[in-house]
Each structure stands twice: as structure tokens, then as C-alpha cells.
C-alpha positions, 0 to 999 in steps of 0.5 A: 373635531377630528378623530384623535385630536383630544389625544394629540394624535396626527391626522393622516390622509383618508384610509382608502388612499392608504389602502390603495398605496399599500395594495400597490406595494404588495403588488410590487413585492409579489408578482402573483397578486392581482386586483379585481375591481367592481367598478369602484377603483376610484373610490377604493383607490385600487385604481393605483394598481391599474395605473402601474400594473394594468395587466394585473387589474381587472374591472369586472363591473357592477356585478359583485357575484361575478367579481367574487366568482372570477376572483376564485377562478383566478386563485385556482390558476395560482394567483393571489386575488384581491377582490375589492368593492364596497363592503355593503355591495360585496356582502349583500350582493355576493354573500353566496359566492363568498360563502361557497367559492371563497370561505367554504372552499378555503381558497387563498383570496383576499376581500376588501370591504371598503367604506365600512360603517356609517361614516360613509356619510352622505352616500346613505344607508344603501351603501353603508356596511353596518352588518358586514363583520357579523356576516363575515363572522358566519364563515368559519375559515375567514380571517377578519381584519379591521385596522385602526390607523394608517400604519396598521392598514399598511401592515394589515394589507401585507399580512393579509397578502402573506396569509394563506387562506381567505381574508376579509379586510374592512376599511373606512373612507375617513381619515384616521389618526396615527396611533403607531409610528409611521414605519413601525406597527407590530401586526400579527394576525390574531394578536391584539396590540395594547396601544395605551397602558392603564389598570383602571379599565379597558377600552377594546376598539377597532377601526375608526373607533380606535382613535375615539378610544384614545380621545376617551382615554385622554379625557378620563386621565384628567379624571384620574382614571387610567385606561388601557386601550386595546387595538383589536385589529383582528376580529377573527381569530380573536385574541382571547388571551389579551381580552381575558388578561384585560378583564382580570387586570383592569376589572371593567371593559368597554367595547367600541365599534362602528358596526351594529351591536347585534352580532358585532365585535362587542358580543364576541368580547362579551362571550369570552369575558363571560366564559373566563372572568366576568366583569362590568361591560358596556358596548358602544356601537350602532343600536338596532337601526338603519342610518340616514344620509349625513355628515359622518361626524354628525352621524357618529354624534347622533348615533352615540358613537363618539369619544364622549359616548365611550367616556360615558360608558367607561364611567359607568363600568368603572363605578360598577367595578368600584361598587363590586357589581357585575 
């Protein structure tokens, strides 16, 4: 079953293809944008820029530390570098360079972490970025974007390029369903979008889990439970106002992310909710473990990161809300 199928959503091409097309568009719009590749342009689809603007595409090879360092140097020359590779390779091999040359220096560089999460699938755990959001979350100047549908991805690439300062954009290999119209996605860095209305509980999701959240909401609607679904496309800066409003108005929250629960998005949401308006909460994501190779959807099922798992968590917090528990 495809993501979003239960909710009746249309499926798109793989998100990496959407990213490549969006990157090419910002290159056409802004001559200062250049692309740096870690010899993975065919996988990240950054190669679309090479095919059109070869003079603005630099393959640094399998050398992520150099990739980031050269990108920082190019930025110092007045360009806007998009540094592209797999999320796991960048964060695990070039963390020092990202921290010092990009984040601490607060330069205007953009970093694509492609193939994030466990749905990389058969390439295995060495290439799965399951801790990337937590690692990037340790850098105070870094904007973190995790778009959850094709239109949102296009908007995120544009917003990241226009933003002055460091940005990390996390992408997935999988296809994601259209949640927004093809040509219309309100996208403001730091401002979450409510993509489904409801007052009984809230599901706050990002990335591929947004489609699963929509499926879960459709299932729960048949049980008479009206779910508010929030697209938390920006992980930093977090939209505190929308999160607190969800807690106050719906009284129960489930977070859903394709990332380790340790240090993940849910823990940040929980901090905000606890400080402002405590409500029953549950967290859907990867438990404290590494994942083996496998079919992406089978991995999601095995590690309890499906719409069904979101539904189970939602039933729990809804019951706790009704009984007055915290």
C-alpha cells in the first residue's frame, strides 16, 4: 500500500526527483546558486543541474569533509552553495566541517541530506540517516526543513535558497503523496501548516510520516474521532504557537517522524507542550536501534512506523484525554 492511499491522496514521483527539479529551478532563477556533489548526483538528482549548467556543478567526489569545506569557500566568494549528498554521509563524515565552517561561521550555505530515514531500504543501515535531525539540532544557527509532499519540497528548496544563513533540508528516496495542490503550498520557514482540521486530537508529523498521518486521520474519522494533522515542515525554528494551540484546543498529541525517538522531533514537541500546556502524548518513530536492509514498507511495518501505529497511539491519547489523565 502506498503512503496516502487510505486518505485518497495522489502519489507522485520519488522525492529525490522532485528535489532535483526544484534545485534546477532555483538555479535558473538565481545565477549565484552553485551545486556541490559528493559523487551521488545520480541518486540525489542534483545531476539535473549538471546537465543544464555544467559550469555551476562541482563533483568533489567521495570526500564529504572536502565537500563541505569547498562549499564554505565558494560561499565566501559571494555564491550560494547547495552541498548535496546522503544525509548519513554528510552528518557522520563531515560533522566537524558543518559545525565549524557552516553553522558556527553562520554562512549562507544550504545542505541537502538526501535519503534520510529507514526507507532508504535495501542499501542498509550504513547509509540510513536515522540521527541526522538530532545532530543538526545541535547547531544553533541551522534552519532544519523536512518537507512532506512534492509541492512542499519545491517550496522548501526555494525558501532555503532565499533564506540568508545555514539551512539543512532533509529529503527521502520514496514517493510521497500530494497533500497540497500541485501549484500552491503556503511555506514559511518556522510556520507549520494545518493540513487537516479536527478538535479531538492532533497528529504532528514531518517528512514521509505526514502521508501516514493523513491515512491515520482517515481511519480515525470512521471511528468518529476528528483529527487535526499538522505539517511540521520546519524543525528549527519550531512553530511554538501552533504546537501550543494544538495542545490547548485538541487536548492530546501524537508526533510522527522517520527518525530516532532519542533526540528527535517528538522530544522537542514534548518540551514545548510540557512547558506550556501538558496533555497526553505518544511518539511514533524509530526506537533505540539500528535497522537492517529490507523493503522500505516492510521496514516501516517492522519498526512500528505506519499509519496503523499512529492510529494505535492516537487511540491511547484520546482515551487518556477522555479519562482526564496526563
